N, C-alpha and C positions, 0 to 999 in steps of 0.2 A: 562350504557353499561354492557353487561354480563361479560366482562373480568375483571372487577374491583376487584372482590374477588380473582380471580386467581392471579392478579398482587400482591395483598397483600401477598399471600402465597409464590409465587416464589421469592419475593424480598429477603427474608432471605436466600434461597438456592443459589441464584446467588451471594450473597456476599462472598460465599466460594471461588469462582473462579474468581471473578471480583473485582477490587479495587474500592471501593465506593468513590465518589467525592462530589463536591459541588452541590447544587440544580440547576435544569435546569434554564436557563436564560430567557426563553420566558414567558411573562406575558399576552399574547394575549388570550382572552377568546372566540374568534370567533369559535374555533374548538369545543366548548361545544355544539353548536347547531347542531342537527342531520341534515344530508343532505339527499336528495332523491336518493342517490347513491344506486345502486342495488347490490353492494358487490358481483360481480362475477357472476351475473345471466345470462350473455351472452354478445355478442357483443353490445357495447353501444356507441353511438355518444356522446362524452363528452359535446357537446353543449346542449344536452337534459337532463343533470343531474341536472338541476336547479342551484341555487346559492350554491357554495361550497367554503369553505375556506380550503385550503390544507396546513397544517403545515409541512414544510420540514426542516430537520436538515442536514446540509452538512459541510464538512471541506475543501471546495474549496476556501481557504482564500488567497493564494498567487496570484501574478499578473495575469498571464494568466489563471489560474484556476478560479479565481474570475470573470474575464472578460467573459469567455465563459459561465459560469452558469448564470450570470446576463443577458447576451444577449439571452440565450435560455429561461430563465424564462419570460423575456419581450415578446418574440415571442409567447410563449405558451399562455400567458394571452391575447395577441392581437388576437390570433386565437380563444380562448375560453374565452370571457370576463365574462362569468358566473363563472369562476373559479379564485379565488384569491390565489396567492402563498404567504404564510406567511413564509418567509425564516429566519432561525436561523443559522448563520454560526459560526463555532468554529474551533479553531486549532485542529490538530490531537490529541494532548495531552488532551485538554479540552474535546473533544468528547469522548475519551477513559474513562475519569473519570466521566462524567455526563450522559452517555447514559443509563447505568443501571438504575439510578434513574428515568430517563425520561420514560423508557419503563415500569417500575413498578409503576409509579405514576398515579394520576387521570387524568392528562392532557397530555397524551402521544401524540407525534407528529404522523402524518400519514405516512410520508416517512422519512427514516433515512439512512445515510451512515454508515453501520456497518462493522467494521474491519473483513475481512473474515478469521479469525483465530479461532481455537477451543475455545479460551478464550473469543472471541467476538461473532461472528455470531454463532459458534457452541453452545455456552452456551445459547444464545437467542433461538435457534431452539429447544434445549433440553427442555427449559422452556415453549415452546409454545408461544413465544412472537412475532414471525415473521410469515408472511403468506407465504405458499408455492405458487409459481408463475407458476406452470406448466400449469394450465388452461389459464392463460394470455399469456404464451409463445406460446401455440397453437393458441390462438385468434389473436395474433399480428405477428406470424411467427418468433419468436425469435430463434427457432431451426435452421431456415435457415439463419438468419442474423448473428448469433454468432456461431462460430465453437465450437465443444464439449470441446476443451481445454480451451476456455474462460468460458463456462458455468460451467465447472468442479470446478473452483476455488470459486464458490459460491453455490455449491451443497453439501447437507448433507442428511444422513438418518434422519428419523423423530425424532430419539432419540439423534441426534447431535453427535453420536460417529464416524460414517463413514464419512470421508471427501473426496470429489472429485467425489462422485457419489450419486445418490438418487434424491431428489426433488431440484428444482431450487429455491433459496431464494433471488436472487438479480442480478443486472446487473451493470457492471462497464463501465464508459464512455471511459476511457483512458487506453492504454497500459502502463505498468510500467516496468522499468528495472533499476538496479543499475549498473552504468558504471563509466567511468573515464572522467571527464572534465579536460581540460588542457589549459594553457595559451600559445598560439602559439608564441606570442611575446617573452615571457620568454624563451621558448625553443630555439628560434632563437638567442637570446642574449647569451645563454649558449652553443650554438653550438650543440644542442642535436636534433636528429631526433625523430619523434613520434615513440615510441616503438611498435614493431609488436609481440613480444613474452614476456612472463612473465620475462624471464631472462633479456631481454633488458629493461623492465620496472624497475626492481630492480636496474639495473646499472644507468638508468636515474635518478631515485629517489636519489641514492647516490650522483651522480654528482651534482644535484641541491642543495642537502644539503651541500656538500663540498663548493659550491659557496656562501653559506650564506643565501640561500632561505629556506622558510618553504616548504619542499618538498611535504608533505602530510597534508594540512590543515584538521583539525579534531577537532570537539567539541562533547564531550560525556556526558555533564551534564544531558541531557535528557535520557541517557542510550540506547535508541533504535538505535541511529546512529552507535554505536559500533557493533551491530548485522549485519548491512549492510557492514561495513568495514571488519569484521571478515568473512562474507560470501564470499567476493571477494577473500580472501586468501584461505579459505577452498575449494572453487571451483577449485583451482589449485592443491590441494593435495589429495582430496578424490574422489573416483570413482563416476560418476554421478548417478548411480542407488542407491548407498548408501546414497548420499545426499537426493535424493527423498524419500527413505524409512524413513530416519530420519526426514525430513521436514514434511511429511504427517503422522508421527506417526505410521508407519507400523512395524510389528514384524520382528525380525531377524537382525536388524542393531545394531551397537555398537559405542557409542560416545567415548569410550576409545580405539578405534583401533589405530594401529600405524600411519595410515594416518591422523586421527584426531589429534593425538599427534603432528605430523609434522606441521599441520596447527596452532595449539596453540603455538608451539615453534616459528614458523616463525613470527607470529604477535608480539610476545614478542621481537624478534630480531629487528623488526621495531621500537618498543618502545625504546629499549636500545640504538639503533643507533641515537636517537633524531630526527627522520624524521617527527614526528607529531608535531602539535602545542604545544608550552609550556603550561603546565597546562591544557591539553585537557579534563581531567575528570571534571574540574570545569568550562569549557567553553561551552556556549550554541551552539546548532546546527545553528540557524539562524545567529548569529553574525559571525560565521566562513565562511559560504557561502557568506554572504554579503561582508566580507573582501576580499574574493577571487574575487568577482566581482569588487572590487575596486583595484585589482592588487596585493594582498598579496597571495603568494603561487603559486605552479606550477601544481600539480596534485590533484584533488579533487575527491575522491570516494564518489559518491552521486547518488540520484535518478533522473530519467528523469523529474520529476515534477518541478525541479529547472530551466529547460531550458529557459522558457520565461524571468525570472528575470535575469539570467546570460547572456542571449543573449542581453538584453537591456543594461546591464552594460558593457560588453566586446566587443560586436559587432563582427567584423571580427577576433578579437584575440582569440575568444572562439573556442575550438575544443572539440569533444566528440568521445569516442571510447568504445567498449566493453573492460572489463578487459582483457588484452592480455592473450591468452592461453600459456601454456608451449609449447615449440617447438614440432611440429608434432601432437599436440592434438587439438580436436575440441573446438570451443568457447563455453563458458558457462557464463550465467549471472543470478543472482537472480532477479526474477520479477514475474509479473502476470498481473492483471488489477488494476486500481485504486479501492478504496473502493466501493463495490457495493451499489447501491441504493436499499433498501428493503422496504417492506410495513409492518407496524405494524399490528399484528394479529387482534386487536380489532378496527382498524380504521373504522369509519362509512363511509369513503369515498374511499374505496378500488378501485372502478372502476375508479374514477378520478385519484387516485394515480398511477394505472397501465398505464393510458393514459399519465400521466406525464412522467413516466419512459420510455415509448415507445418513446415519443417525444424527450427527451434529449439523446436518444441513436440511433436515426434513421440515415439514410445516410446524411441528411442535417445537423444534429447535429454533426456528425463526421467531416464534413468539417469545421464547426465552431471551433471544438476542434483543428484541424490541423492549422487553421488560427491564433489561439492564441499561437502557438508554442508548442503544446503538441502532444502526440502520440495517434491517434484514436485507440480504442480497436479492431476495425475491419478495414481492409484495404479499403481505399477509394482513388479515383483519385484526390488527393489534392496536390497542389504544395507546396514545402517547402518554408518557409518564410526567411530562412537563411542557410548558409553553415552548421552550427552546427546542425540545425534541420534536414537537409538532411542526415547528418552523423548519427543522431539518428534514423531517419526512416530506414536507411540501416542497422543499428545495430539491430533494432527490426525485420526486415525481415530476417536477418541472423539467429538469435537465434530461430525465429519461424520456419523457413524452415528446419533448421538443428537440430531440437529438442534439443536446447541448453538452454531452460529456466528451471530453477530449483526453487523450492518454497522458500518462506521466512522461515527461520529456526525456528522462534518463533511460527509457526503453529503446531509444533510437538505434544503438549499436551495442555489441558486446562490451565495449570499453567506454561507453558514453557516460556512465555514471561517474567514473573517476575523472574523466576529462571535464565534464560540466561542473561537478561539485567543486573541484579544486580551482578551475579557471574562474568560476563565478565568485568564489571567495576572494580571489586575487583582485578581480575587477571591483568588487564592492569595497575593498581596502584601498583602491586607487593605485594598485601596483601595476595594472595593465589597463589599456584603454578599451572602450566598448568595441572598437574595430579589431583589436588584438583578441579579445574574448570571443567574438563571433567567428573570427577566422580559425581559431582553435577548434571550435565546434564544427565548422564546415570541413576542416581537414579530416577530422575523425569520421564524420558522416560520409564524406566523399570516398574515403578509403574503403569503407564498408560497402556502400551501394555499388561502387565500381568493381568490387571484388567478386 
């Protein structure tokens, strides 16, 4: 394939902005055989592409996530028996560390879920490792199916520098937001009403802690969960446009502002009050939410992707709400879409890959996503499977209609994930001050925007 020499060249460059991990785990050689795929030559019936093995890397590993992708993969292969899906599923952490090697190796997959951050998708776009999908978007009508706000979170200029506009490089199946799960039975036992404002939320957290409960279950061994919890606090303290400027790496914002200092100081107050899980920096993300599902803890700040598993564990005792706003202020939540499915630039099966992405994001697929307890990335007329899912659907509609969705903070620069994740963990451990933490963020941000 023509791209092999380019992969060898860009592998060294990518290592500067991406953490290298272990070798890819797929040993299937079927993808080595060229397919009769036309690679974007025009509208193509997938059944006429000949025998194709499509290697797909995804991170849909949790209960409902895995169930929906397995069901859709089976349906796709039933409709197009000439196309075989060779699925490689990895956790988010494993995918982060192995995808660089996969894309720059000789046996690259055809379709990947690429983290739509500057250090992930942005770096891959800059290196020419992902295929722009605008021709396929026109062919399949993705501009009409997905609103611009959804397409923007997987759009980059061809040099990977401008985020949020330019060519389309992927599509996400699910809407994502970071909200607050809560145990309704625990609140009833404690005599606490579900809080409507941030002030009420902090009072409820304190009351739960005083009663001997783990008020805010939290595990930050993996480092990225801290970014989500910090974002929930930051969204209450920092003006929304400043959050967006910082999250998208735009010029003019300041991580060391008084509002950002207030956010950093507030999360340290939560630490000092003992509201989080004991030893949270040495505790994994998955054990904490699993313990919450088993009845440990009252309020869990976490992503919508946990809903199927927590619903199954807690049933009618599970509640979900947006992080409550300060009184009189609009609701804000960190979120976007789930990791977009993208096509590797040198895939010999790009047309089959595009047909696959279209299939797993069409209206029928969105109904399957909803049936598995997840949020479809585009609104469909699907009945909620539980009270908590209906609460989550309503939360998604609220932040979508009221322009309340703000970006993940680690999107800011190509190196910001590493900078923020490590520095935040150090601050939460009391190893650096809020001033030192924010200055590290500002140094990273300034170096990027001034460059």
